[in-house]
C-alpha positions as CSV (number, residue, x, y, z in Angstrom):
1,M,0.1,0.2,0.1
2,T,1.2,3.3,-0.7
3,T,0.8,6.2,1.4
4,I,0.6,10.5,-0.1
5,T,1.3,12.8,2.7
6,L,-0.7,15.6,1.3
7,Q,0.3,19.1,2.3
8,L,-2.4,22.1,3.4
9,T,-2.8,25.1,3.8
10,P,-3.5,26.6,7.4
11,E,-6.7,28.0,5.6
12,L,-7.1,24.9,3.8
13,E,-6.9,22.7,6.9
14,Q,-9.4,25.2,8.3
15,K,-12.1,24.9,5.9
16,L,-11.5,21.1,6.0
17,Q,-12.1,20.5,9.1
18,E,-15.2,23.0,9.1
19,S,-16.3,21.0,6.4
20,I,-16.0,17.8,8.5
21,A,-17.8,19.2,11.6
22,R,-20.6,20.0,9.1
23,Q,-20.8,16.9,7.7
24,D,-20.5,18.7,4.6
25,A,-20.8,16.1,1.7
26,F,-20.5,18.4,-0.9
27,S,-17.4,20.7,-0.2
28,I,-15.2,18.1,1.4
29,P,-14.6,16.7,-1.6
30,Q,-13.6,19.3,-3.3
31,L,-11.7,20.7,-0.5
32,L,-10.0,16.9,-0.7
33,A,-9.3,17.7,-4.7
34,D,-8.3,21.1,-4.2
35,A,-5.9,19.5,-1.8
36,L,-4.2,16.9,-3.9
37,A,-3.9,18.8,-7.3
38,P,-0.2,19.9,-6.6
39,T,0.7,16.6,-5.1
40,V,-0.6,15.0,-8.4
41,E,1.4,17.8,-9.8
42,A,4.4,17.1,-8.2
43,L,4.3,13.0,-8.6
44,L,3.5,13.6,-12.6
45,G,6.9,15.9,-12.6
46,K,4.9,19.0,-14.1
47,K,4.7,22.3,-12.1
48,T,3.5,21.8,-8.1
49,S,1.3,25.0,-8.2
50,Y,-1.1,26.9,-10.2
51,N,-0.9,30.3,-10.5
52,K,-3.9,31.8,-12.2
53,L,-2.5,35.1,-13.4
54,E,0.7,33.1,-14.5
55,D,-2.2,31.4,-16.5
56,E,-4.2,33.7,-17.3
57,H,-1.1,35.4,-19.5
58,E,0.0,32.5,-21.0
59,L,-3.5,32.3,-22.3
60,E,-3.5,36.1,-23.1
61,A,-0.2,35.5,-25.1
62,D,-1.4,32.4,-26.8
63,L,-4.9,34.3,-28.2
64,D,-2.4,37.1,-29.2
65,R,0.3,34.9,-31.4
66,F,-3.2,33.1,-32.7
67,F,-4.9,36.3,-34.0
68,D,-0.9,37.6,-35.1
69,E,-1.5,34.7,-37.6
70,V,-4.8,34.9,-38.2
71,E,-4.2,38.7,-39.5
72,H,-1.0,37.5,-41.3
73,R,-2.2,34.7,-43.6
74,D,-3.2,35.5,-47.3
75,G,-7.0,36.1,-47.1
76,S,-7.5,31.8,-47.5
77,I,-9.4,32.5,-44.3
78,P,-13.4,33.2,-46.2
79,T,-15.3,35.8,-44.1
80,L,-18.2,37.0,-44.1
81,S,-20.0,40.2,-46.4
82,D,-20.9,42.9,-43.8
83,Y,-24.6,42.6,-44.2
84,A,-24.2,38.7,-43.0
85,L,-23.4,40.4,-40.3
86,S,-26.1,43.0,-40.1
87,R,-28.8,43.5,-38.0
88,E,-31.2,43.3,-40.9
89,S,-30.1,40.2,-42.2
90,I,-30.5,38.3,-38.9
91,Y,-33.9,39.6,-38.5
92,E,-34.5,39.7,-42.0
93,E,-34.0,35.6,-41.4
94,C,-35.7,35.6,-38.1
95,G,-38.5,36.7,-39.9
96,K,-39.2,33.5,-43.0
97,Q,-38.7,31.1,-40.2
98,I,-41.3,32.8,-38.4
99,Q,-43.1,33.1,-41.3
100,G,-42.8,29.2,-42.3
101,K,-43.7,27.8,-39.3
102,F,-47.4,29.9,-39.7
103,T,-48.3,29.1,-43.1
104,T,-47.2,25.4,-43.3
């Protein structure tokens, strides 16, 4: 049998103890999952902590690179006309669908 020790922050440990005292069957598994995630990451040799701000910056950088690539394409990506995106076009299509419901 393998034993895995979880390193809990004082805040997480307090929340877990409070949830156990309340017998909160919903929050206990969630808190344990939150505590287990960094341990699993460490066991797999990946990053050991989550930094939401870094993840957001990484996502923003990825999106910037993607949009830069799209912007510099040779026009091979089809685009919709201004009319296709216009309010008139959208409501025109809705009107056809509504009329079709009443005429059939």
